[in-house]
Gaussian input, Z-matrix of N, CA and C with variables (Angstrom, degrees):
# hf/3-21g

backbone

0 1
 N
 C     1     B1
 C     2     B2     1     A1
 N     3     B3     2     A2     1     D1
 C     4     B4     3     A3     2     D2
 C     5     B5     4     A4     3     D3
 N     6     B6     5     A5     4     D4
 C     7     B7     6     A6     5     D5
 C     8     B8     7     A7     6     D6
 N     9     B9     8     A8     7     D7
 C    10    B10     9     A9     8     D8
 C    11    B11    10    A10     9     D9
 N    12    B12    11    A11    10    D10
 C    13    B13    12    A12    11    D11
 C    14    B14    13    A13    12    D12
 N    15    B15    14    A14    13    D13
 C    16    B16    15    A15    14    D14
 C    17    B17    16    A16    15    D15
 N    18    B18    17    A17    16    D16
 C    19    B19    18    A18    17    D17
 C    20    B20    19    A19    18    D18
 N    21    B21    20    A20    19    D19
 C    22    B22    21    A21    20    D20
 C    23    B23    22    A22    21    D21
 N    24    B24    23    A23    22    D22
 C    25    B25    24    A24    23    D23
 C    26    B26    25    A25    24    D24
 N    27    B27    26    A26    25    D25
 C    28    B28    27    A27    26    D26
 C    29    B29    28    A28    27    D27
 N    30    B30    29    A29    28    D28
 C    31    B31    30    A30    29    D29
 C    32    B32    31    A31    30    D30
 N    33    B33    32    A32    31    D31
 C    34    B34    33    A33    32    D32
 C    35    B35    34    A34    33    D33
 N    36    B36    35    A35    34    D34
 C    37    B37    36    A36    35    D35
 C    38    B38    37    A37    36    D36
 N    39    B39    38    A38    37    D37
 C    40    B40    39    A39    38    D38
 C    41    B41    40    A40    39    D39
 N    42    B42    41    A41    40    D40
 C    43    B43    42    A42    41    D41
 C    44    B44    43    A43    42    D42
 N    45    B45    44    A44    43    D43
 C    46    B46    45    A45    44    D44
 C    47    B47    46    A46    45    D45
 N    48    B48    47    A47    46    D46
 C    49    B49    48    A48    47    D47
 C    50    B50    49    A49    48    D48
 N    51    B51    50    A50    49    D49
 C    52    B52    51    A51    50    D50
 C    53    B53    52    A52    51    D51
 N    54    B54    53    A53    52    D52
 C    55    B55    54    A54    53    D53
 C    56    B56    55    A55    54    D54
 N    57    B57    56    A56    55    D55
 C    58    B58    57    A57    56    D56
 C    59    B59    58    A58    57    D57
 N    60    B60    59    A59    58    D58
 C    61    B61    60    A60    59    D59
 C    62    B62    61    A61    60    D60
 N    63    B63    62    A62    61    D61
 C    64    B64    63    A63    62    D62
 C    65    B65    64    A64    63    D63
 N    66    B66    65    A65    64    D64
 C    67    B67    66    A66    65    D65
 C    68    B68    67    A67    66    D66
 N    69    B69    68    A68    67    D67
 C    70    B70    69    A69    68    D68
 C    71    B71    70    A70    69    D69
 N    72    B72    71    A71    70    D70
 C    73    B73    72    A72    71    D71
 C    74    B74    73    A73    72    D72
 N    75    B75    74    A74    73    D73
 C    76    B76    75    A75    74    D74
 C    77    B77    76    A76    75    D75
 N    78    B78    77    A77    76    D76
 C    79    B79    78    A78    77    D77
 C    80    B80    79    A79    78    D78
 N    81    B81    80    A80    79    D79
 C    82    B82    81    A81    80    D80
 C    83    B83    82    A82    81    D81
 N    84    B84    83    A83    82    D82
 C    85    B85    84    A84    83    D83
 C    86    B86    85    A85    84    D84
 N    87    B87    86    A86    85    D85
 C    88    B88    87    A87    86    D86
 C    89    B89    88    A88    87    D87
 N    90    B90    89    A89    88    D88
 C    91    B91    90    A90    89    D89
 C    92    B92    91    A91    90    D90
 N    93    B93    92    A92    91    D91
 C    94    B94    93    A93    92    D92
 C    95    B95    94    A94    93    D93
 N    96    B96    95    A95    94    D94
 C    97    B97    96    A96    95    D95
 C    98    B98    97    A97    96    D96
 N    99    B99    98    A98    97    D97
 C   100   B100    99    A99    98    D98
 C   101   B101   100   A100    99    D99
 N   102   B102   101   A101   100   D100
 C   103   B103   102   A102   101   D101
 C   104   B104   103   A103   102   D102
 N   105   B105   104   A104   103   D103
 C   106   B106   105   A105   104   D104
 C   107   B107   106   A106   105   D105
 N   108   B108   107   A107   106   D106
 C   109   B109   108   A108   107   D107
 C   110   B110   109   A109   108   D108
 N   111   B111   110   A110   109   D109
 C   112   B112   111   A111   110   D110
 C   113   B113   112   A112   111   D111
 N   114   B114   113   A113   112   D112
 C   115   B115   114   A114   113   D113
 C   116   B116   115   A115   114   D114
 N   117   B117   116   A116   115   D115
 C   118   B118   117   A117   116   D116
 C   119   B119   118   A118   117   D117
 N   120   B120   119   A119   118   D118
 C   121   B121   120   A120   119   D119
 C   122   B122   121   A121   120   D120
 N   123   B123   122   A122   121   D121
 C   124   B124   123   A123   122   D122
 C   125   B125   124   A124   123   D123
 N   126   B126   125   A125   124   D124
 C   127   B127   126   A126   125   D125
 C   128   B128   127   A127   126   D126
 N   129   B129   128   A128   127   D127
 C   130   B130   129   A129   128   D128
 C   131   B131   130   A130   129   D129
 N   132   B132   131   A131   130   D130
 C   133   B133   132   A132   131   D131
 C   134   B134   133   A133   132   D132
 N   135   B135   134   A134   133   D133
 C   136   B136   135   A135   134   D134
 C   137   B137   136   A136   135   D135
 N   138   B138   137   A137   136   D136
 C   139   B139   138   A138   137   D137
 C   140   B140   139   A139   138   D138
 N   141   B141   140   A140   139   D139
 C   142   B142   141   A141   140   D140
 C   143   B143   142   A142   141   D141
 N   144   B144   143   A143   142   D142
 C   145   B145   144   A144   143   D143
 C   146   B146   145   A145   144   D144
 N   147   B147   146   A146   145   D145
 C   148   B148   147   A147   146   D146
 C   149   B149   148   A148   147   D147
 N   150   B150   149   A149   148   D148
 C   151   B151   150   A150   149   D149
 C   152   B152   151   A151   150   D150
 N   153   B153   152   A152   151   D151
 C   154   B154   153   A153   152   D152
 C   155   B155   154   A154   153   D153
 N   156   B156   155   A155   154   D154
 C   157   B157   156   A156   155   D155
 C   158   B158   157   A157   156   D156
 N   159   B159   158   A158   157   D157
 C   160   B160   159   A159   158   D158
 C   161   B161   160   A160   159   D159
 N   162   B162   161   A161   160   D160
 C   163   B163   162   A162   161   D161
 C   164   B164   163   A163   162   D162
 N   165   B165   164   A164   163   D163
 C   166   B166   165   A165   164   D164
 C   167   B167   166   A166   165   D165
 N   168   B168   167   A167   166   D166
 C   169   B169   168   A168   167   D167
 C   170   B170   169   A169   168   D168
 N   171   B171   170   A170   169   D169
 C   172   B172   171   A171   170   D170
 C   173   B173   172   A172   171   D171
 N   174   B174   173   A173   172   D172
 C   175   B175   174   A174   173   D173
 C   176   B176   175   A175   174   D174
 N   177   B177   176   A176   175   D175
 C   178   B178   177   A177   176   D176
 C   179   B179   178   A178   177   D177
 N   180   B180   179   A179   178   D178
 C   181   B181   180   A180   179   D179
 C   182   B182   181   A181   180   D180
 N   183   B183   182   A182   181   D181
 C   184   B184   183   A183   182   D182
 C   185   B185   184   A184   183   D183
 N   186   B186   185   A185   184   D184
 C   187   B187   186   A186   185   D185
 C   188   B188   187   A187   186   D186
 N   189   B189   188   A188   187   D187
 C   190   B190   189   A189   188   D188
 C   191   B191   190   A190   189   D189
 N   192   B192   191   A191   190   D190
 C   193   B193   192   A192   191   D191
 C   194   B194   193   A193   192   D192
 N   195   B195   194   A194   193   D193
 C   196   B196   195   A195   194   D194
 C   197   B197   196   A196   195   D195
 N   198   B198   197   A197   196   D196
 C   199   B199   198   A198   197   D197
 C   200   B200   199   A199   198   D198
 N   201   B201   200   A200   199   D199
 C   202   B202   201   A201   200   D200
 C   203   B203   202   A202   201   D201
 N   204   B204   203   A203   202   D202
 C   205   B205   204   A204   203   D203
 C   206   B206   205   A205   204   D204
 N   207   B207   206   A206   205   D205
 C   208   B208   207   A207   206   D206
 C   209   B209   208   A208   207   D207
 N   210   B210   209   A209   208   D208
 C   211   B211   210   A210   209   D209
 C   212   B212   211   A211   210   D210
 N   213   B213   212   A212   211   D211
 C   214   B214   213   A213   212   D212
 C   215   B215   214   A214   213   D213
 N   216   B216   215   A215   214   D214
 C   217   B217   216   A216   215   D215
 C   218   B218   217   A217   216   D216
 N   219   B219   218   A218   217   D217
 C   220   B220   219   A219   218   D218
 C   221   B221   220   A220   219   D219
 N   222   B222   221   A221   220   D220
 C   223   B223   222   A222   221   D221
 C   224   B224   223   A223   222   D222
 N   225   B225   224   A224   223   D223
 C   226   B226   225   A225   224   D224
 C   227   B227   226   A226   225   D225
 N   228   B228   227   A227   226   D226
 C   229   B229   228   A228   227   D227
 C   230   B230   229   A229   228   D228
 N   231   B231   230   A230   229   D229
 C   232   B232   231   A231   230   D230
 C   233   B233   232   A232   231   D231
 N   234   B234   233   A233   232   D232
 C   235   B235   234   A234   233   D233
 C   236   B236   235   A235   234   D234
 N   237   B237   236   A236   235   D235
 C   238   B238   237   A237   236   D236
 C   239   B239   238   A238   237   D237
 N   240   B240   239   A239   238   D238
 C   241   B241   240   A240   239   D239
 C   242   B242   241   A241   240   D240
 N   243   B243   242   A242   241   D241
 C   244   B244   243   A243   242   D242
 C   245   B245   244   A244   243   D243
 N   246   B246   245   A245   244   D244
 C   247   B247   246   A246   245   D245
 C   248   B248   247   A247   246   D246
 N   249   B249   248   A248   247   D247
 C   250   B250   249   A249   248   D248
 C   251   B251   250   A250   249   D249
 N   252   B252   251   A251   250   D250
 C   253   B253   252   A252   251   D251
 C   254   B254   253   A253   252   D252
 N   255   B255   254   A254   253   D253
 C   256   B256   255   A255   254   D254
 C   257   B257   256   A256   255   D255
 N   258   B258   257   A257   256   D256
 C   259   B259   258   A258   257   D257
 C   260   B260   259   A259   258   D258
 N   261   B261   260   A260   259   D259
 C   262   B262   261   A261   260   D260
 C   263   B263   262   A262   261   D261
 N   264   B264   263   A263   262   D262
 C   265   B265   264   A264   263   D263
 C   266   B266   265   A265   264   D264

   B1=1.4397
   B2=1.5828
   B3=1.2632
   B4=1.3613
   B5=1.6385
   B6=1.2986
   B7=1.4991
   B8=1.4679
   B9=1.3108
   B10=1.4803
   B11=1.5145
   B12=1.2628
   B13=1.4069
   B14=1.5418
   B15=1.2630
   B16=1.4425
   B17=1.5336
   B18=1.3699
   B19=1.4268
   B20=1.6627
   B21=1.3056
   B22=1.4662
   B23=1.5361
   B24=1.3367
   B25=1.4141
   B26=1.5451
   B27=1.3440
   B28=1.4847
   B29=1.5832
   B30=1.2785
   B31=1.4495
   B32=1.4686
   B33=1.3679
   B34=1.4962
   B35=1.4859
   B36=1.3152
   B37=1.5387
   B38=1.5296
   B39=1.3056
   B40=1.4412
   B41=1.5069
   B42=1.3426
   B43=1.4434
   B44=1.5532
   B45=1.3810
   B46=1.4401
   B47=1.5486
   B48=1.2360
   B49=1.4965
   B50=1.5347
   B51=1.3509
   B52=1.5194
   B53=1.5043
   B54=1.3224
   B55=1.5039
   B56=1.5303
   B57=1.4012
   B58=1.3865
   B59=1.5068
   B60=1.2682
   B61=1.4944
   B62=1.5079
   B63=1.3175
   B64=1.4610
   B65=1.5461
   B66=1.3383
   B67=1.4203
   B68=1.5362
   B69=1.3627
   B70=1.4092
   B71=1.5311
   B72=1.3529
   B73=1.4619
   B74=1.5183
   B75=1.3439
   B76=1.3791
   B77=1.5756
   B78=1.4457
   B79=1.5154
   B80=1.5459
   B81=1.2682
   B82=1.4319
   B83=1.5858
   B84=1.2408
   B85=1.5765
   B86=1.5262
   B87=1.3296
   B88=1.4945
   B89=1.4893
   B90=1.2655
   B91=1.4663
   B92=1.4561
   B93=1.4085
   B94=1.4806
   B95=1.5388
   B96=1.2595
   B97=1.4559
   B98=1.5682
   B99=1.3718
   B100=1.4789
   B101=1.5638
   B102=1.3592
   B103=1.4000
   B104=1.5964
   B105=1.2548
   B106=1.4180
   B107=1.4822
   B108=1.2986
   B109=1.5400
   B110=1.5494
   B111=1.4077
   B112=1.4857
   B113=1.4989
   B114=1.3890
   B115=1.4493
   B116=1.5245
   B117=1.3513
   B118=1.4281
   B119=1.4102
   B120=1.3656
   B121=1.4332
   B122=1.5727
   B123=1.3024
   B124=1.4923
   B125=1.5457
   B126=1.2968
   B127=1.5595
   B128=1.4601
   B129=1.3101
   B130=1.3895
   B131=1.4599
   B132=1.3209
   B133=1.4508
   B134=1.4882
   B135=1.2780
   B136=1.5947
   B137=1.5037
   B138=1.2116
   B139=1.3666
   B140=1.5930
   B141=1.3469
   B142=1.4653
   B143=1.4361
   B144=1.4119
   B145=1.4403
   B146=1.5254
   B147=1.3454
   B148=1.4165
   B149=1.5408
   B150=1.2996
   B151=1.3803
   B152=1.5599
   B153=1.3385
   B154=1.4380
   B155=1.5257
   B156=1.3476
   B157=1.4270
   B158=1.5820
   B159=1.4093
   B160=1.4322
   B161=1.4063
   B162=1.3726
   B163=1.4849
   B164=1.4680
   B165=1.2933
   B166=1.4667
   B167=1.4390
   B168=1.3068
   B169=1.4834
   B170=1.5230
   B171=1.2830
   B172=1.5346
   B173=1.5429
   B174=1.3571
   B175=1.4480
   B176=1.4526
   B177=1.3545
   B178=1.4520
   B179=1.5184
   B180=1.3162
   B181=1.4829
   B182=1.5239
   B183=1.4308
   B184=1.4593
   B185=1.4315
   B186=1.3108
   B187=1.4733
   B188=1.6515
   B189=1.4725
   B190=1.3989
   B191=1.5528
   B192=1.2922
   B193=1.4224
   B194=1.5272
   B195=1.2514
   B196=1.4916
   B197=1.5061
   B198=1.2729
   B199=1.4822
   B200=1.4617
   B201=1.3229
   B202=1.5249
   B203=1.5262
   B204=1.3431
   B205=1.4933
   B206=1.5565
   B207=1.3040
   B208=1.4220
   B209=1.5713
   B210=1.2173
   B211=1.4839
   B212=1.4943
   B213=1.3444
   B214=1.4126
   B215=1.5216
   B216=1.3271
   B217=1.4694
   B218=1.5566
   B219=1.4006
   B220=1.4053
   B221=1.4616
   B222=1.2834
   B223=1.4439
   B224=1.5842
   B225=1.3648
   B226=1.4782
   B227=1.4895
   B228=1.3444
   B229=1.3568
   B230=1.5926
   B231=1.3773
   B232=1.4117
   B233=1.6096
   B234=1.3341
   B235=1.5188
   B236=1.5194
   B237=1.3920
   B238=1.4858
   B239=1.5745
   B240=1.3307
   B241=1.4571
   B242=1.5629
   B243=1.3227
   B244=1.4514
   B245=1.4619
   B246=1.3197
   B247=1.4671
   B248=1.5599
   B249=1.2595
   B250=1.3941
   B251=1.5224
   B252=1.4077
   B253=1.5111
   B254=1.5026
   B255=1.2804
   B256=1.4774
   B257=1.5583
   B258=1.3401
   B259=1.4958
   B260=1.5007
   B261=1.3560
   B262=1.5299
   B263=1.5324
   B264=1.3224
   B265=1.4465
   B266=1.4642
   A1=107.80
   A2=120.37
   A3=124.12
   A4=108.92
   A5=112.07
   A6=118.32
   A7=113.87
   A8=112.28
   A9=118.02
   A10=106.05
   A11=126.68
   A12=130.75
   A13=108.63
   A14=118.90
   A15=120.00
   A16=109.24
   A17=117.57
   A18=119.12
   A19=111.61
   A20=113.92
   A21=113.46
   A22=109.40
   A23=127.80
   A24=123.12
   A25=115.28
   A26=113.41
   A27=124.44
   A28=102.52
   A29=120.20
   A30=119.32
   A31=115.02
   A32=113.84
   A33=116.54
   A34=114.80
   A35=116.09
   A36=118.02
   A37=111.38
   A38=121.46
   A39=124.91
   A40=112.29
   A41=117.00
   A42=119.43
   A43=119.93
   A44=108.23
   A45=120.89
   A46=111.33
   A47=116.92
   A48=120.86
   A49=113.18
   A50=109.19
   A51=116.23
   A52=108.92
   A53=118.36
   A54=120.45
   A55=111.38
   A56=119.70
   A57=120.39
   A58=111.52
   A59=120.59
   A60=125.20
   A61=116.54
   A62=111.91
   A63=119.17
   A64=112.95
   A65=120.19
   A66=125.23
   A67=112.78
   A68=114.82
   A69=117.23
   A70=117.04
   A71=116.47
   A72=117.83
   A73=113.53
   A74=119.14
   A75=121.82
   A76=110.19
   A77=113.59
   A78=115.39
   A79=106.63
   A80=126.01
   A81=125.87
   A82=108.25
   A83=113.00
   A84=119.90
   A85=103.60
   A86=120.03
   A87=122.51
   A88=110.48
   A89=120.76
   A90=124.91
   A91=111.98
   A92=120.97
   A93=126.73
   A94=106.20
   A95=120.52
   A96=128.22
   A97=105.19
   A98=114.94
   A99=118.18
   A100=110.09
   A101=117.79
   A102=122.24
   A103=108.95
   A104=119.02
   A105=121.31
   A106=115.10
   A107=116.80
   A108=122.48
   A109=107.74
   A110=117.00
   A111=119.95
   A112=112.23
   A113=124.21
   A114=122.94
   A115=107.10
   A116=113.37
   A117=127.35
   A118=115.61
   A119=118.68
   A120=122.24
   A121=105.75
   A122=114.49
   A123=116.41
   A124=114.01
   A125=114.44
   A126=114.13
   A127=111.07
   A128=121.25
   A129=126.68
   A130=112.19
   A131=119.80
   A132=124.20
   A133=111.58
   A134=109.13
   A135=120.87
   A136=104.27
   A137=122.60
   A138=129.77
   A139=106.00
   A140=111.45
   A141=117.52
   A142=115.11
   A143=114.23
   A144=124.54
   A145=112.55
   A146=117.29
   A147=122.49
   A148=117.13
   A149=117.06
   A150=124.34
   A151=110.66
   A152=113.22
   A153=117.19
   A154=112.08
   A155=114.46
   A156=116.89
   A157=108.64
   A158=108.40
   A159=123.32
   A160=114.36
   A161=120.66
   A162=123.63
   A163=106.94
   A164=118.85
   A165=124.54
   A166=113.14
   A167=121.94
   A168=127.01
   A169=108.90
   A170=111.76
   A171=116.18
   A172=104.67
   A173=116.83
   A174=124.21
   A175=111.95
   A176=119.88
   A177=121.76
   A178=117.03
   A179=113.56
   A180=112.27
   A181=111.80
   A182=123.98
   A183=124.27
   A184=108.70
   A185=109.93
   A186=115.68
   A187=102.67
   A188=109.13
   A189=116.62
   A190=104.66
   A191=119.19
   A192=124.77
   A193=111.97
   A194=118.06
   A195=122.47
   A196=105.31
   A197=119.47
   A198=124.50
   A199=110.33
   A200=121.57
   A201=123.34
   A202=103.23
   A203=112.86
   A204=119.89
   A205=106.77
   A206=119.66
   A207=126.47
   A208=111.82
   A209=118.93
   A210=123.71
   A211=110.49
   A212=118.87
   A213=125.18
   A214=105.42
   A215=114.12
   A216=115.98
   A217=106.32
   A218=115.90
   A219=121.08
   A220=113.98
   A221=121.27
   A222=121.07
   A223=107.66
   A224=111.75
   A225=117.39
   A226=105.52
   A227=116.68
   A228=122.16
   A229=113.04
   A230=115.48
   A231=125.98
   A232=110.99
   A233=114.47
   A234=120.22
   A235=114.86
   A236=114.70
   A237=116.28
   A238=104.53
   A239=115.47
   A240=118.77
   A241=105.97
   A242=122.85
   A243=123.32
   A244=110.96
   A245=114.18
   A246=118.45
   A247=110.55
   A248=117.50
   A249=122.56
   A250=112.18
   A251=115.07
   A252=111.92
   A253=108.25
   A254=112.25
   A255=115.24
   A256=116.58
   A257=113.57
   A258=115.31
   A259=113.42
   A260=113.99
   A261=122.35
   A262=112.73
   A263=116.39
   A264=117.67
   A265=108.85
   D1=-32.66
   D2=-176.97
   D3=-72.21
   D4=-32.50
   D5=176.59
   D6=-64.95
   D7=-37.27
   D8=-177.76
   D9=-72.97
   D10=-42.03
   D11=178.62
   D12=-59.08
   D13=-31.52
   D14=-176.39
   D15=-75.94
   D16=-24.15
   D17=-178.15
   D18=-93.68
   D19=-5.49
   D20=-177.21
   D21=-66.88
   D22=-43.06
   D23=175.71
   D24=-52.25
   D25=-42.60
   D26=-175.67
   D27=-66.58
   D28=-45.48
   D29=178.63
   D30=-62.84
   D31=-44.16
   D32=174.08
   D33=-61.76
   D34=-38.01
   D35=175.84
   D36=-64.78
   D37=-36.18
   D38=171.03
   D39=-60.69
   D40=-49.30
   D41=175.11
   D42=-52.22
   D43=-44.37
   D44=176.10
   D45=-62.73
   D46=-47.80
   D47=173.89
   D48=-54.74
   D49=-45.88
   D50=-177.78
   D51=-57.11
   D52=-51.84
   D53=-171.73
   D54=-76.86
   D55=-24.29
   D56=-175.71
   D57=-96.30
   D58=-28.65
   D59=-174.73
   D60=-113.52
   D61=-62.39
   D62=-173.00
   D63=-65.89
   D64=-53.18
   D65=-177.23
   D66=-54.99
   D67=-56.77
   D68=178.31
   D69=-54.88
   D70=-37.56
   D71=176.62
   D72=-69.51
   D73=-33.39
   D74=179.52
   D75=-68.34
   D76=-40.07
   D77=177.78
   D78=-66.91
   D79=-36.05
   D80=179.62
   D81=-63.13
   D82=-48.76
   D83=-176.89
   D84=-57.86
   D85=-48.63
   D86=-178.95
   D87=-59.93
   D88=-46.06
   D89=178.37
   D90=-59.09
   D91=-41.73
   D92=-179.04
   D93=-67.41
   D94=-53.02
   D95=-176.48
   D96=-50.56
   D97=-50.25
   D98=-177.81
   D99=-61.60
   D100=-43.28
   D101=179.51
   D102=-59.37
   D103=-43.72
   D104=-179.47
   D105=-70.29
   D106=-28.31
   D107=179.28
   D108=-76.37
   D109=-30.35
   D110=-177.05
   D111=-91.48
   D112=11.89
   D113=176.32
   D114=-67.44
   D115=142.61
   D116=176.74
   D117=-130.29
   D118=165.25
   D119=173.42
   D120=-64.47
   D121=141.73
   D122=176.24
   D123=93.00
   D124=-12.75
   D125=179.79
   D126=-73.83
   D127=138.48
   D128=170.28
   D129=-82.68
   D130=124.84
   D131=-176.96
   D132=-131.31
   D133=168.16
   D134=173.92
   D135=-126.73
   D136=131.70
   D137=-178.86
   D138=-87.88
   D139=166.12
   D140=177.12
   D141=-53.37
   D142=-36.03
   D143=-177.71
   D144=-77.44
   D145=-8.40
   D146=179.24
   D147=92.40
   D148=12.89
   D149=175.11
   D150=-79.89
   D151=129.00
   D152=175.51
   D153=-102.37
   D154=135.83
   D155=178.78
   D156=-160.53
   D157=179.32
   D158=172.05
   D159=-108.88
   D160=128.94
   D161=179.66
   D162=-65.42
   D163=126.37
   D164=172.94
   D165=-111.00
   D166=-30.84
   D167=171.64
   D168=-137.85
   D169=152.96
   D170=-175.47
   D171=-153.84
   D172=131.85
   D173=164.30
   D174=-125.28
   D175=-162.71
   D176=177.41
   D177=-64.07
   D178=-32.91
   D179=-173.80
   D180=-121.81
   D181=-14.58
   D182=-176.32
   D183=-131.53
   D184=160.77
   D185=173.55
   D186=-141.18
   D187=156.24
   D188=-179.24
   D189=-117.46
   D190=120.04
   D191=-178.46
   D192=-102.03
   D193=134.33
   D194=171.41
   D195=-90.82
   D196=112.58
   D197=-179.48
   D198=-102.36
   D199=-20.06
   D200=177.73
   D201=-160.32
   D202=173.74
   D203=179.79
   D204=-58.37
   D205=128.32
   D206=176.37
   D207=61.97
   D208=23.81
   D209=178.46
   D210=-129.10
   D211=106.40
   D212=178.73
   D213=-116.21
   D214=134.09
   D215=176.22
   D216=-119.83
   D217=146.13
   D218=177.92
   D219=-98.78
   D220=132.65
   D221=-179.44
   D222=-137.65
   D223=161.63
   D224=174.34
   D225=-72.81
   D226=143.61
   D227=-178.59
   D228=-55.64
   D229=-31.22
   D230=-179.73
   D231=-65.46
   D232=-21.87
   D233=-178.68
   D234=-70.32
   D235=-7.70
   D236=-174.55
   D237=-81.89
   D238=132.01
   D239=-177.40
   D240=-98.28
   D241=-39.87
   D242=-178.55
   D243=-161.24
   D244=155.61
   D245=172.60
   D246=-95.16
   D247=137.03
   D248=178.98
   D249=-92.45
   D250=119.81
   D251=-176.34
   D252=-94.01
   D253=-176.62
   D254=-173.59
   D255=-72.35
   D256=-9.90
   D257=176.52
   D258=-79.38
   D259=-6.84
   D260=176.85
   D261=86.96
   D262=29.25
   D263=178.51
   D264=-73.35

């Protein structure tokens, strides 16, 4: 019984770490994965490097962004940071 009581603080510490660190990170990763899987042609996006553009071509691993007239840049799909909606976010 005394051995179990010695492990209770350790168990409580793990539970606190789970709810404060691990679980929020898992939710954020799930949200990002969902955003990347829902990308479509015509979406306005911002890359991790801060480049704004419109998706012109997309496949499983790469996207082609139009960033200016007659200027398309090819990026890894994972380089997309966020999708810009019509409200200007």
